[in-house]
C-alpha positions as CSV (number, residue, x, y, z in Angstrom):
1,M,50.3,61.9,0.4
2,V,51.9,63.3,-2.7
3,H,50.1,66.2,-4.5
4,V,50.9,67.3,-8.1
5,G,49.9,70.5,-9.7
6,V,49.8,70.6,-13.5
7,D,49.8,73.8,-15.6
8,L,48.7,72.1,-18.8
9,H,49.3,73.8,-22.2
10,K,48.9,72.7,-25.8
11,R,52.4,71.4,-26.4
12,S,54.0,71.1,-22.9
13,S,53.1,71.1,-19.2
14,Q,54.7,72.4,-16.0
15,L,54.4,69.8,-13.2
16,A,55.0,70.6,-9.5
17,V,55.3,67.7,-7.2
18,L,54.6,68.5,-3.5
19,M,55.9,65.8,-1.2
20,P,54.4,65.0,2.2
21,D,57.4,66.8,3.9
22,G,56.7,70.0,1.9
23,E,59.5,69.6,-0.6
24,V,58.5,70.8,-4.1
25,T,60.2,69.7,-7.3
26,Q,59.3,71.1,-10.7
27,Q,59.6,69.7,-14.2
28,R,58.5,70.9,-17.6
29,L,57.6,68.1,-20.0
30,E,56.4,67.9,-23.6
31,N,52.9,66.6,-23.8
32,D,54.1,63.2,-25.0
33,P,52.1,60.3,-23.4
34,T,55.2,58.1,-23.2
35,Q,57.3,60.8,-21.4
36,L,54.4,61.7,-19.1
37,E,53.8,58.0,-18.3
38,R,57.4,57.7,-17.2
39,F,57.1,60.7,-15.0
40,F,53.9,59.6,-13.3
41,A,55.2,56.0,-12.9
42,Q,57.8,57.5,-10.5
43,I,55.1,59.1,-8.3
44,P,53.6,56.9,-5.6
45,R,50.2,55.4,-6.8
46,G,47.2,57.3,-5.5
47,A,48.7,60.7,-5.7
48,R,46.2,63.6,-6.2
49,V,46.8,65.5,-9.4
50,A,45.3,69.0,-9.8
51,I,44.7,70.2,-13.4
52,E,43.1,73.4,-14.5
53,A,40.2,72.5,-16.7
54,S,41.1,74.6,-19.7
55,G,41.7,73.6,-23.3
56,T,41.9,69.9,-24.0
57,W,42.4,68.3,-20.6
58,W,40.6,65.0,-21.0
59,W,43.5,63.0,-22.5
60,F,45.7,64.1,-19.5
61,V,43.1,63.0,-17.0
62,D,42.7,59.7,-18.7
63,L,46.5,59.1,-18.6
64,V,46.8,60.1,-14.9
65,E,43.9,57.9,-13.8
66,R,45.0,54.9,-15.9
67,L,48.3,55.1,-13.9
68,G,46.5,54.9,-10.6
69,H,46.4,58.5,-9.6
70,H,43.4,60.7,-8.7
71,A,42.8,63.6,-11.2
72,I,41.0,66.7,-9.8
73,L,39.9,69.3,-12.2
74,S,40.0,72.9,-11.0
75,N,37.7,75.6,-12.3
76,P,40.2,78.1,-13.7
77,K,37.8,81.0,-13.3
78,Q,37.5,80.3,-9.6
79,T,41.1,79.6,-8.8
80,K,41.6,83.1,-7.4
81,A,45.0,82.3,-5.9
82,I,46.4,81.9,-9.4
83,A,44.2,84.4,-11.2
84,A,45.1,87.2,-8.7
85,A,48.8,86.4,-8.4
86,R,51.1,89.3,-9.1
87,L,53.9,86.9,-10.1
88,K,52.3,84.7,-12.8
89,N,54.3,82.0,-14.6
90,D,53.9,78.3,-15.2
91,R,56.1,77.3,-12.3
92,V,54.1,79.4,-9.8
93,D,50.8,78.2,-11.3
94,A,51.7,74.5,-11.0
95,E,53.0,74.9,-7.4
96,R,49.9,76.9,-6.3
97,L,47.6,74.1,-7.8
98,A,49.5,71.5,-5.7
99,L,49.3,73.6,-2.6
100,L,45.6,74.4,-3.0
101,L,44.9,70.7,-3.6
102,R,46.8,69.7,-0.4
103,G,44.8,72.1,1.6
104,D,41.5,71.1,0.0
105,L,41.1,74.6,-1.2
106,L,41.0,73.9,-5.0
107,P,37.7,75.1,-6.6
108,P,36.3,72.0,-8.4
109,C,34.5,72.0,-11.7
110,G,31.5,70.4,-10.2
111,S,29.6,67.3,-11.3
112,H,28.9,68.5,-14.8
113,P,32.0,68.6,-16.8
114,P,30.4,70.5,-19.7
115,D,31.3,73.4,-17.4
116,C,34.9,72.3,-18.0
117,G,34.7,71.6,-21.7
118,R,34.2,67.8,-22.0
119,H,30.6,66.7,-22.4
120,G,29.2,63.6,-20.8
121,S,31.9,62.5,-18.4
122,S,32.3,63.1,-14.7
123,S,35.2,60.8,-13.9
124,A,37.6,63.6,-13.1
125,T,35.6,65.7,-10.8
126,G,37.2,64.5,-7.6
């Protein structure tokens, strides 16, 4: 299975794609829906996509799920492997999200997305 870690920012995002053989590729894209749709169309359907639930994440989750992937929101306050990292940058964060997701070690937001900033929806909790 393919796992994708996304370090989502206001204007752009860093995406790390972790292939089943362990190969990691990285790409930085503007948060343009057309550009992101092209990127995710190249990923095999059903990929698991880890996104830290900070800022305005809901549009990204909607896009990923519409394309047939599974969005998993991570609680950024509990993602200790990222928060405690000595080397902290977007590439490292995105790759760590993908690796944590593959190992089922990603701290989820839980079943109440108000904890994650979007009221009334639970479609992206795993």
